[in-house]
C-alpha positions in Angstrom: -27.2 -85.3 -18.2 -24.3 -87.5 -19.2 -25.5 -89.7 -22.3 -23.7 -92.7 -20.9 -26.2 -93.1 -18.3 -28.4 -94.7 -20.8 -26.5 -97.8 -20.1 -28.2 -98.1 -16.8 -31.8 -98.1 -18.1 -32.0 -102.0 -18.3 -30.2 -102.7 -15.3 -32.3 -100.5 -12.8 -35.3 -102.7 -13.3 -33.3 -105.8 -12.9 -32.0 -104.6 -9.5 -35.8 -103.7 -9.0 -36.7 -107.4 -9.7 -34.0 -108.7 -7.4 -35.1 -106.3 -4.4 -38.8 -107.5 -5.1 -37.5 -111.0 -4.9 -36.1 -110.3 -1.4 -39.5 -108.8 -0.4 -41.0 -112.4 -1.3 -39.0 -113.8 1.7 -41.1 -112.3 4.6 -44.7 -111.1 4.5 -43.9 -107.9 6.4 -41.7 -106.8 3.5 -44.3 -107.6 0.8 -45.8 -104.2 0.7 -42.6 -102.6 -0.3 -42.4 -104.5 -3.6 -44.9 -102.1 -5.3 -43.0 -98.8 -4.7 -39.8 -100.5 -5.4 -41.0 -101.7 -8.8 -42.5 -98.4 -9.7 -39.3 -96.5 -9.0 -37.2 -99.1 -10.8 -39.2 -98.2 -14.0 -39.8 -94.6 -13.5 -36.0 -93.8 -12.8 -35.2 -95.1 -16.3 -38.0 -93.0 -17.8 -36.4 -90.0 -16.1 -32.9 -91.1 -17.5 -34.5 -91.6 -21.0 -35.9 -87.9 -21.0 -32.5 -86.5 -19.7 -30.5 -88.4 -22.2 -32.9 -87.5 -25.1 -32.5 -83.7 -24.2 -28.8 -84.0 -24.1 -28.5 -85.8 -27.3 -30.7 -83.3 -29.0 -28.7 -80.5 -27.6 -25.5 -82.2 -28.8 -27.1 -82.9 -32.3 -26.1 -86.6 -31.7 -28.8 -88.6 -32.8 -27.1 -92.0 -33.2 -24.4 -93.7 -31.1 -23.3 -97.1 -29.6 -22.7 -97.6 -25.8 -20.8 -100.5 -25.0 -21.0 -102.2 -21.6 -18.5 -105.1 -21.9 -17.3 -107.7 -24.5 -19.8 -110.4 -24.1 -19.1 -113.3 -26.5 -15.9 -113.9 -28.5 -15.3 -117.1 -30.4 -12.9 -116.7 -33.3 -14.1 -114.0 -35.6 -17.5 -114.0 -34.0 -17.5 -111.1 -31.6 -20.6 -109.8 -29.8 -20.7 -107.1 -27.2 -23.2 -106.3 -24.6 -23.8 -102.8 -26.4 -26.7 -100.7 -26.8 -27.7 -98.7 -30.1 -29.2 -95.5 -29.3 -31.2 -93.5 -32.0 -34.5 -91.8 -32.0 -36.4 -94.9 -32.8 -34.7 -96.5 -29.7 -35.7 -93.5 -27.5 -39.4 -93.5 -28.8 -39.6 -97.2 -27.8 -37.9 -96.3 -24.4 -40.5 -93.6 -23.7 -43.4 -96.2 -24.3 -41.7 -99.1 -22.3 -40.7 -97.0 -19.4 -43.4 -94.2 -19.5 -46.4 -96.3 -19.9 -44.9 -99.0 -17.9 -44.4 -96.9 -14.9 -48.2 -95.8 -15.1 -49.4 -99.3 -15.2 -47.1 -100.3 -12.3 -48.6 -97.6 -10.3 -52.1 -98.6 -11.0 -51.1 -102.2 -10.2 -50.2 -101.0 -6.5 -53.9 -100.6 -6.1 -55.0 -103.3 -8.2 -53.1 -106.0 -6.5 -53.2 -104.6 -3.0 -53.6 -107.4 -0.5 -52.8 -110.3 -3.0 -50.9 -113.0 -1.6 -48.3 -113.1 -4.5 -48.0 -109.1 -4.4 -44.1 -109.1 -4.3 -43.9 -111.9 -6.9 -46.0 -110.0 -9.3 -43.9 -107.0 -9.2 -40.8 -109.0 -9.4 -42.1 -110.4 -12.7 -43.1 -106.8 -14.0 -39.7 -105.4 -13.3 -38.0 -108.4 -14.9 -40.2 -107.9 -18.0 -39.0 -104.3 -18.1 -35.4 -105.2 -18.1 -36.0 -107.8 -20.9 -38.0 -105.3 -22.9 -35.7 -102.5 -22.7 -32.7 -104.8 -23.5 -34.7 -105.8 -26.7 -35.2 -102.2 -27.8 -31.8 -101.1 -27.1 -29.8 -103.8 -28.5 -27.1 -103.2 -30.8 -26.9 -106.6 -32.3 -29.3 -109.6 -33.2 -27.9 -111.7 -30.4 -28.6 -109.3 -27.6 -32.1 -108.4 -29.1 -32.7 -112.2 -29.2 -31.8 -112.5 -25.5 -34.4 -109.7 -24.7 -36.9 -111.2 -27.2 -36.8 -114.5 -25.3 -36.6 -112.6 -21.9 -39.9 -111.0 -22.6 -41.6 -114.3 -23.7 -40.4 -115.9 -20.3 -41.8 -113.2 -18.2 -45.0 -113.3 -20.4 -45.2 -116.9 -19.5 -44.6 -116.3 -15.7 -47.1 -113.4 -15.6 -50.0 -115.1 -17.6 -49.7 -118.1 -15.3 -49.4 -115.9 -12.1 -52.7 -117.5 -10.8 -51.1 -120.9 -11.0 -53.6 -122.6 -8.8 -56.2 -121.9 -11.6 -55.9 -124.5 -14.5 -57.1 -122.1 -17.1 -54.4 -119.6 -16.4 -51.7 -122.5 -16.4 -53.0 -123.7 -19.6 -53.0 -120.1 -21.2 -49.3 -119.6 -20.0 -48.3 -122.8 -21.6 -50.0 -122.0 -24.8 -48.4 -118.7 -25.2 -45.0 -120.1 -24.5 -45.4 -122.9 -27.0 -46.9 -120.9 -29.8 -44.2 -118.2 -29.3 -41.6 -120.9 -29.6 -42.7 -121.6 -33.2 -42.2 -118.0 -34.2 -39.0 -117.9 -32.2 -37.4 -120.9 -34.0 -37.9 -118.9 -37.3 -36.2 -115.9 -35.7 -33.1 -117.7 -34.6 -32.7 -119.3 -38.0 -33.0 -115.9 -39.5 -30.4 -114.6 -37.2 -28.1 -117.7 -38.3 -28.5 -116.9 -41.8 -28.1 -113.3 -41.4 -24.6 -114.0 -39.9 -23.8 -116.4 -42.7 -24.8 -113.7 -45.2 -23.4 -110.6 -43.7 -20.7 -112.0 -41.5 -21.9 -109.9 -38.7 -24.9 -109.6 -36.3 -24.6 -105.8 -35.7 -27.9 -104.3 -36.5 -26.4 -100.9 -37.8 -23.9 -102.8 -40.0 -26.5 -105.2 -41.4 -29.0 -102.4 -42.3 -26.3 -100.3 -43.8 -25.2 -103.1 -46.1 -28.6 -103.9 -46.9 -29.6 -100.3 -47.7 -26.6 -100.1 -49.9 -27.7 -103.1 -51.8 -30.9 -101.7 -52.4 -29.8 -98.2 -53.5 -27.5 -99.8 -56.0 -30.1 -102.1 -57.2 -28.2 -105.4 -56.6 -29.9 -108.5 -57.5 -30.9 -110.3 -54.1 -29.3 -113.6 -53.3 -31.2 -116.6 -52.2 -30.3 -115.8 -48.6 -31.6 -112.2 -49.0 -34.9 -113.7 -50.1 -35.2 -116.1 -47.1 -33.9 -113.9 -44.3 -36.8 -111.7 -44.2 -39.3 -114.5 -44.2 -37.5 -116.1 -41.2 -37.4 -112.9 -39.3 -41.0 -112.0 -39.9 -42.2 -115.5 -38.6 -40.7 -114.5 -35.2 -42.4 -111.2 -35.5 -45.9 -112.8 -36.4 -45.5 -115.1 -33.3 -44.5 -112.4 -30.8 -47.0 -109.9 -32.2 -49.9 -112.3 -32.4 -50.6 -112.3 -36.3 -52.3 -115.1 -38.2 -51.9 -118.0 -38.0 -49.9 -117.5 -34.6 -52.5 -115.4 -32.9 -54.3 -117.8 -30.8 -52.2 -117.3 -27.8 -53.0 -113.6 -27.0 -56.8 -113.8 -26.3 -56.0 -116.6 -23.7 -53.2 -114.5 -22.2 -56.0 -112.5 -20.5 -55.9 -115.1 -17.8 -53.1 -113.1 -16.2 -53.9 -110.0 -14.0 -55.3 -107.0 -15.7 -52.1 -104.8 -15.4 -50.4 -107.7 -17.0 -52.8 -107.5 -19.9 -52.2 -103.9 -20.3 -48.4 -103.8 -20.1 -47.2 -107.0 -21.8 -50.1 -107.7 -24.0 -51.2 -104.3 -25.2 -48.5 -101.6 -24.9 -45.2 -103.3 -25.1 -44.3 -106.8 -25.6 -46.7 -107.6 -28.6 -45.2 -104.6 -30.5 -41.8 -106.1 -30.4 -42.3 -107.7 -33.9 -43.4 -104.3 -35.5 -40.2 -102.7 -33.8 -38.0 -105.5 -35.2 -39.3 -105.1 -38.8 -39.0 -101.3 -38.6 -35.4 -101.5 -37.4 -34.5 -104.1 -40.2 -36.4 -102.4 -42.9 -33.7 -102.5 -45.6 -33.2 -106.1 -45.0 -36.9 -106.6 -45.8 -36.7 -104.4 -48.8 -34.3 -106.7 -50.4 -36.8 -109.5 -50.8 -39.6 -108.3 -53.2 -42.2 -110.4 -51.6 -41.2 -109.7 -48.0 -43.0 -106.3 -47.3 -46.2 -107.2 -49.5 -46.4 -110.5 -47.2 -46.1 -108.5 -44.1 -48.8 -106.1 -45.3 -51.1 -108.8 -46.4 -50.9 -110.7 -43.1 -51.4 -107.5 -41.2 -54.5 -106.4 -43.1 -56.0 -109.9 -43.0 -55.3 -110.2 -39.3 -56.9 -106.8 -38.7 -60.1 -107.5 -40.4 -60.2 -111.3 -39.1 -59.7 -110.2 -35.3 -62.1 -107.3 -35.8 -64.9 -109.7 -36.9 -64.3 -111.9 -33.9 -64.4 -108.9 -31.4 -67.8 -108.1 -32.6 -69.5 -111.1 -30.8 -67.3 -111.6 -27.7 -69.2 -111.1 -24.3 -65.8 -111.2 -22.2 -64.7 -107.6 -21.4 -61.1 -108.4 -21.7 -61.2 -110.6 -24.7 -63.1 -107.8 -26.6 -60.0 -105.6 -26.1 -57.7 -108.6 -26.7 -59.0 -109.2 -30.2 -58.9 -105.4 -30.7 -55.2 -105.5 -29.8 -54.6 -108.3 -32.4 -56.5 -106.2 -35.0 -54.5 -103.0 -34.2 -51.3 -104.9 -34.5 -52.4 -105.9 -37.9 -52.7 -102.2 -38.6 -49.2 -101.7 -37.7 -47.9 -104.6 -39.8 -49.9 -103.0 -42.5 -48.1 -99.8 -42.1 -44.6 -101.1 -42.1 -45.5 -103.4 -44.9 -46.7 -100.4 -47.1 -43.2 -98.9 -46.3 -44.9 -96.3 -43.9 -42.6 -97.0 -40.9 -43.7 -93.7 -39.7 -47.3 -94.8 -39.7 -46.5 -98.2 -38.0 -44.5 -96.8 -35.3 -46.7 -93.7 -34.7 -49.7 -96.2 -34.4 -47.6 -98.3 -32.0 -46.9 -95.2 -29.9 -50.5 -94.1 -29.6 -52.1 -97.4 -29.3 -49.9 -97.9 -26.1 -51.8 -94.9 -24.5 -55.3 -95.8 -25.4 -55.0 -99.6 -25.2 -53.4 -99.5 -21.8 -56.1 -97.1 -20.7 -59.0 -99.5 -21.9 -57.4 -102.5 -20.3 -57.0 -100.8 -16.9 -60.4 -99.4 -17.1 -61.7 -102.8 -17.8 -59.8 -104.0 -14.8 -61.4 -101.5 -12.6 -64.8 -102.8 -13.8 -63.7 -106.3 -13.1 -62.2 -105.3 -9.8 -65.4 -103.4 -8.7 -67.7 -106.5 -9.8 -65.5 -109.0 -8.0 -64.2 -110.5 -11.1 -67.2 -110.3 -13.4 -66.2 -109.9 -17.1 -69.5 -110.9 -18.9 -71.0 -107.9 -20.8 -74.4 -109.6 -20.4 -74.1 -109.2 -16.4 -73.6 -105.6 -16.3 -75.5 -102.4 -17.6 -75.8 -98.8 -16.6 -72.6 -98.7 -14.4 -71.9 -94.8 -15.0 -73.8 -94.0 -11.9 -71.8 -96.3 -9.8 -68.3 -95.7 -11.5 -68.6 -92.3 -13.2 -64.8 -91.7 -13.2 -64.2 -94.9 -14.8 -67.0 -94.6 -17.3 -65.6 -91.3 -18.8 -61.9 -92.5 -18.6 -62.8 -95.6 -20.7 -64.9 -93.3 -23.1 -61.6 -91.4 -23.8 -60.0 -94.6 -24.7 -62.9 -95.8 -26.8 -62.8 -92.6 -28.8 -59.1 -92.9 -29.5 -59.4 -96.7 -30.5 -62.4 -95.9 -32.7 -60.4 -93.3 -34.6 -62.7 -90.3 -33.4 -61.5 -87.2 -35.4 -58.4 -85.5 -33.8 -57.9 -88.2 -31.1 -54.5 -90.1 -31.0 -55.8 -93.1 -32.9 -57.3 -91.0 -35.7 -54.1 -89.6 -36.8 -52.0 -92.7 -36.6 -54.6 -94.8 -38.2 -55.2 -92.4 -41.0 -51.5 -92.3 -41.7 -51.4 -96.1 -42.2 -54.5 -96.3 -44.3 -53.5 -93.4 -46.6 -50.1 -94.7 -47.3 -51.6 -98.0 -48.2 -54.0 -96.3 -50.5 -51.1 -94.2 -52.1 -49.2 -97.5 -52.9 -52.3 -99.1 -54.2 -53.4 -96.3 -56.8 -51.4 -94.3 -59.3 -49.1 -95.3 -62.2 -47.0 -97.8 -60.1 -50.0 -98.7 -57.9 -50.4 -102.2 -56.7 -54.0 -103.8 -56.7 -52.8 -105.6 -53.5 -52.3 -102.4 -51.5 -55.6 -100.9 -52.8 -57.5 -103.8 -51.4 -55.6 -103.9 -48.2 -56.5 -100.3 -47.7 -60.3 -101.1 -48.3 -59.8 -103.9 -45.7 -58.4 -101.5 -43.2 -61.4 -99.0 -43.8 -63.7 -101.9 -43.1 -61.7 -102.6 -40.1 -62.0 -99.1 -39.0 -65.8 -99.3 -39.0 -65.8 -102.7 -37.1 -63.5 -101.2 -34.6 -65.6 -98.1 -33.9 -68.8 -100.4 -33.8 -67.4 -103.1 -31.3 -65.6 -100.6 -29.1 -68.8 -98.5 -28.3 -70.8 -101.9 -28.3 -68.9 -102.6 -25.1 -69.0 -99.1 -23.6 -72.8 -98.8 -24.2 -73.4 -102.2 -22.9 -71.3 -101.4 -19.7 -72.1 -97.8 -18.7 -75.4 -97.0 -20.5 -79.0 -98.3 -20.3 -80.8 -99.5 -17.2 -78.7 -100.2 -14.2 -78.0 -103.9 -13.8 -75.1 -106.0 -12.4 -74.3 -109.5 -11.3 -71.2 -109.8 -8.9 -68.6 -112.3 -9.8 -67.3 -114.8 -7.2 -63.6 -114.1 -7.8 -61.6 -113.3 -4.6 -58.8 -112.0 -6.7 -56.3 -114.2 -4.6 -56.6 -111.7 -1.8 -56.0 -111.8 1.9 -58.7 -110.9 4.1 -57.8 -107.4 4.2 -58.3 -106.9 0.6 -61.9 -107.2 0.8 -62.0 -104.9 3.7 -60.2 -102.2 1.9 -62.2 -102.2 -1.3 -65.5 -103.6 -0.1 -66.3 -105.3 -3.4 -68.4 -108.0 -1.9 -71.7 -106.0 -2.1 -71.9 -103.7 -5.1 -69.8 -101.8 -7.5 -67.6 -98.8 -6.5 -65.5 -96.4 -7.8 -61.7 -96.8 -7.6 -59.6 -94.6 -5.5 -57.7 -91.8 -7.1 -54.5 -92.9 -5.8 -52.9 -95.1 -7.1 -55.5 -96.2 -9.5 -57.4 -93.5 -11.4 -54.7 -90.8 -11.4 -52.4 -92.9 -13.8 -55.6 -93.6 -16.0 -56.2 -89.8 -16.1 -52.7 -89.4 -17.6 -53.2 -92.2 -20.1 -56.6 -90.5 -21.1 -54.9 -87.3 -21.9 -52.4 -89.3 -24.0 -55.3 -91.1 -25.7 -57.0 -87.9 -26.6 -54.1 -85.6 -27.5 -51.0 -87.6 -28.2 -51.8 -87.4 -32.1 -51.8 -83.7 -31.8 -49.0 -83.2 -29.4 -46.5 -85.7 -30.7 -47.1 -85.9 -34.4 -44.3 -83.5 -35.3 -42.0 -85.0 -32.7 -42.6 -88.6 -34.0 -42.2 -87.5 -37.7 -38.7 -86.2 -36.9 -37.7 -89.1 -34.7 -39.0 -92.0 -36.7 -37.8 -90.7 -40.1 -34.3 -90.1 -38.6 -34.2 -93.7 -37.6 -36.0 -95.6 -40.3 -35.1 -93.4 -43.4 -35.9 -95.6 -46.4 -33.3 -96.3 -49.1 -33.5 -94.1 -52.2 -35.1 -97.0 -54.1 -36.8 -100.1 -53.2 -37.9 -103.3 -55.0 -41.4 -103.2 -55.9 -43.7 -106.0 -57.5 -45.4 -105.2 -60.6 -47.8 -108.0 -61.4 -49.7 -108.4 -64.8 -52.4 -111.0 -64.7 -51.2 -112.1 -68.3 -47.5 -112.4 -67.5 -45.2 -113.7 -64.5 -44.4 -111.2 -61.8 -41.6 -108.7 -62.9 -39.6 -106.4 -60.6 -38.4 -103.1 -61.2 -36.6 -100.4 -59.0 -38.7 -97.4 -58.2 -38.1 -94.5 -56.0 -39.8 -94.2 -52.7 -40.3 -91.6 -50.0 -41.6 -92.0 -46.6 -42.1 -88.2 -45.5 -45.0 -87.8 -43.1 -46.2 -84.6 -44.6 -47.0 -86.1 -48.1 -46.2 -90.0 -47.9 -45.8 -89.8 -51.4 -44.2 -92.5 -53.6 -41.7 -90.9 -56.2 -42.3 -91.3 -59.8 -39.9 -93.0 -62.2 -36.4 -91.7 -63.0 -37.0 -90.2 -66.5 -36.0 -86.7 -67.6 -39.3 -85.2 -66.3 -38.8 -86.8 -62.7 -39.1 -83.3 -61.0 -42.6 -82.9 -62.5 -43.4 -86.4 -61.6 -42.4 -85.8 -57.9 -44.7 -82.8 -57.7 -47.5 -84.8 -59.2 -47.0 -87.6 -57.0 -46.8 -85.5 -53.9 -50.0 -83.6 -54.8 -51.8 -86.9 -55.4 -50.7 -88.4 -52.2 -51.7 -85.2 -50.3 -55.1 -85.4 -51.8 -55.5 -89.1 -50.8 -54.5 -88.2 -47.2 -57.2 -85.4 -47.1 -59.7 -87.8 -48.5 -58.9 -90.6 -46.1 -59.2 -88.3 -43.3 -62.7 -87.4 -44.1 -63.8 -91.0 -45.1 -62.2 -92.5 -41.8 -64.1 -89.7 -39.8 -67.3 -90.6 -41.2 -66.7 -94.3 -40.8 -65.8 -93.8 -37.1 -68.9 -91.7 -36.5 -71.2 -94.2 -38.3 -69.8 -97.0 -36.2 -70.3 -95.3 -33.0 -73.9 -94.1 -34.0 -75.0 -97.7 -35.0 -73.3 -99.1 -31.7 -75.4 -96.5 -29.7 -78.6 -97.5 -31.5 -78.3 -101.2 -31.3 -76.6 -101.6 -27.9 -78.2 -98.6 -26.0 -81.4 -97.4 -27.4 -82.8 -100.5 -29.0 -81.2 -103.7 -27.4 -84.4 -105.8 -28.1 -83.7 -105.4 -31.8 -80.2 -106.4 -31.5 -81.3 -109.5 -29.7 -83.7 -110.3 -32.4 -81.1 -109.9 -35.3 -78.5 -111.9 -33.2 -81.3 -114.8 -33.1 -81.9 -114.5 -36.7 -78.3 -114.9 -37.6 -77.4 -117.2 -34.8 -75.1 -119.3 -37.0 -73.0 -116.2 -37.9 -72.9 -115.1 -34.3 -72.0 -118.7 -33.1 -69.1 -118.8 -35.5 -67.7 -115.4 -34.6 -68.3 -116.2 -30.8 -66.2 -119.4 -31.4 -63.5 -117.4 -33.1 -64.0 -119.2 -36.5 -63.2 -122.4 -34.6 -59.5 -122.0 -35.1 -58.5 -123.4 -31.9 -60.7 -126.5 -32.5 -59.0 -126.7 -35.9 -55.6 -126.7 -34.4 -56.7 -129.2 -31.7 -57.9 -131.5 -34.4 -55.1 -131.3 -37.0 -52.1 -130.6 -34.7 -52.6 -131.2 -31.0 -54.6 -134.5 -31.1 -52.2 -136.0 -33.8 -49.1 -135.1 -31.8 -50.7 -136.5 -28.6 -51.4 -139.8 -30.3 -48.0 -139.8 -31.9 -46.4 -139.2 -28.4 -48.8 -142.0 -27.0 -47.4 -144.3 -29.7 -43.9 -143.4 -28.7 -44.7 -143.8 -25.1 -46.0 -147.5 -25.6 -42.9 -148.2 -27.7 -40.6 -146.8 -25.1 -42.4 -148.9 -22.4 -42.6 -152.3 -24.1 -39.8 -152.2 -26.6 -37.0 -150.0 -25.2 -37.8 -150.8 -21.4 -38.2 -154.5 -22.3 -34.7 -154.6 -23.9 -33.2 -152.9 -21.1 -34.8 -155.2 -18.5 -33.9 -158.3 -20.7 -30.2 -157.3 -20.7 -30.4 -156.6 -16.8 -32.0 -160.0 -16.2 -29.4 -162.1 -18.0 -26.7 -161.7 -15.3 -29.2 -162.6 -12.7 -30.3 -165.8 -14.8 -26.6 -166.7 -15.0 -26.2 -166.2 -11.1 -29.3 -168.3 -10.4 -28.1 -171.3 -12.6 -24.6 -171.4 -10.6 -26.1 -170.8 -7.4 -26.6 -174.7 -6.5 -22.7 -175.0 -6.8 -22.2 -172.6 -3.9 -23.6 -175.0 -1.2 -20.9 -174.5 1.4 -19.7 -178.1 1.3 -15.9 -178.5 1.0 -16.1 -181.7 -1.2 -18.3 -179.7 -3.8 -15.6 -176.9 -4.1 -12.8 -179.6 -4.2 -14.7 -181.3 -7.2 -15.1 -177.8 -8.8 -11.3 -177.3 -8.6 -10.5 -180.7 -10.1 -13.0 -180.2 -13.0 -11.7 -176.6 -13.6 -7.9 -177.9 -13.7 -9.0 -180.8 -15.9 -10.6 -178.4 -18.4 -7.6 -176.0 -18.4 -5.2 -179.0 -19.0 -7.3 -180.2 -21.9 -7.3 -176.7 -23.4 -3.6 -176.4 -23.2 -2.9 -179.7 -24.5 -5.4 -179.1 -27.5 -3.6 -175.8 -28.4 -0.1 -177.3 -27.9 -0.6 -180.3 -30.0 
């Protein structure tokens, strides 16, 4: 297959979006939108597979495909060009592969919905923006895709525009992301001022050379990573910009799976991995990324413990797992971060879609307290969700087990040893604690929904459907299993990925990610002594997946040091595999005891610690804090400006406008229509003119 075909990948979904828009024009065309959207996503997946095979056959792992010259202003030249390397291909496989499965599921989930064609138009437009983002050769094009996925997210979250909570959630997501995107835009401006280019490959090569040569970072080098990471924190819902993602569950469940679990929210992780050398120039950048990621992972994990909304449990789980990814890239384990991004796409999409099946079967019911023992009513959904829960919990040999262990082990490697940092040691401990919480709250949900005595309460959501929708699925009476096509078949594929993607793709991911994000030979590392100020030194680093070892110093016995470090790192990886396996099994066992075998005891404990439960249920009152300290003061300030505008600005304008009317009113009596009055006026005017002439002349 010609490699040049990769240039078509973003444009096919855009064409699909246009055709879905045409389908909106007539109700009889509406049903065609689903197949059109699925094909517009699946065809790019096939192209990606073919181009990947061709590139590997030609041993060509990196190239730029230019579509046309886009912006040219003096020396500032930007092309509509795509940068193709193994990292790009991995992201394309996730976006188009997982995207086509989710879109197929959505054909059944959204069947009969009045906005069916509008929904698939938004999905196809989102895939166009996301593929543009991951394929961009320069920061300007990447920013275009970045803003495009934000816009599509806003449209899809607010899909049910007649529901106030959906509209509020869409606006919240849009506004919070604007905060991060402002930082990202400023980072792009500063990058151009520093490197005189926005080309990703050129910028990273220059930064990599600076790191390898041990150049002292400039002030701009120190600021650029922090501005860029602000955009990453907003898009990937990290503290303190995490509040939009749980509310984004107001959109249809396939949107939650596609946009807010598998693809868009991982854009921040991808951007940092792509610009890793730039982040390494600032000694505080990657530790900050890792710290925010570790804190977010634990913070969101505790909140998920006490949520009763089915989708919100998985939403906070997504925030937590994104924190793991940031911890990975912050610990210089780009392989671990991207590997977890890859596996997470399988099991989190599966979990959201199976949650959607439960919601669909119960007519919109999402409260865990209103359902129990559904395994008899929905056996296929039960075991599909079970596969996803195993992977999310990090059960041994599932996909989540391999990727999560890689991140935790690398953080522990960087936190111990001669050059170890206490920061990374405690971040690794926080990651292990989060792993336990993840296993517990994941199976808390599964045991509550599918195990125990059979009990359910139907919801009252009509799903925005036409009358035929209820007839097709009959969900007005009691829960039922979803049809195999088009709903359960894609979930079966995702379940296979959730269970075996770690085993199948570990070697493939190692090769591809390390080729794309190979670390510089050296990196800035912070060595902090409590008695002295922070000092910086250049140490060797390595990101090999087999050992994940940090190299020793560059003394004469460096070779012996390398062997020792590799052996130590290997030992830590083996130990972490055992520890994380035990933690996962312990979390699952405790969840089974408290939420299946002995639910009354759980209720008693919850009552005894009602204060803690209340705080976690209300998400540490972060939304209320933001409302009190930001939203309400801004509203009061806006109200003050409104009053100033109404009474001062408008008053001045009205006064200026009234003066001509006042003058006209004062001279109106002279316009009586009587000729003697006009004659008198002429005589008085001539006399006045004569007086002025004589005065100036003499």
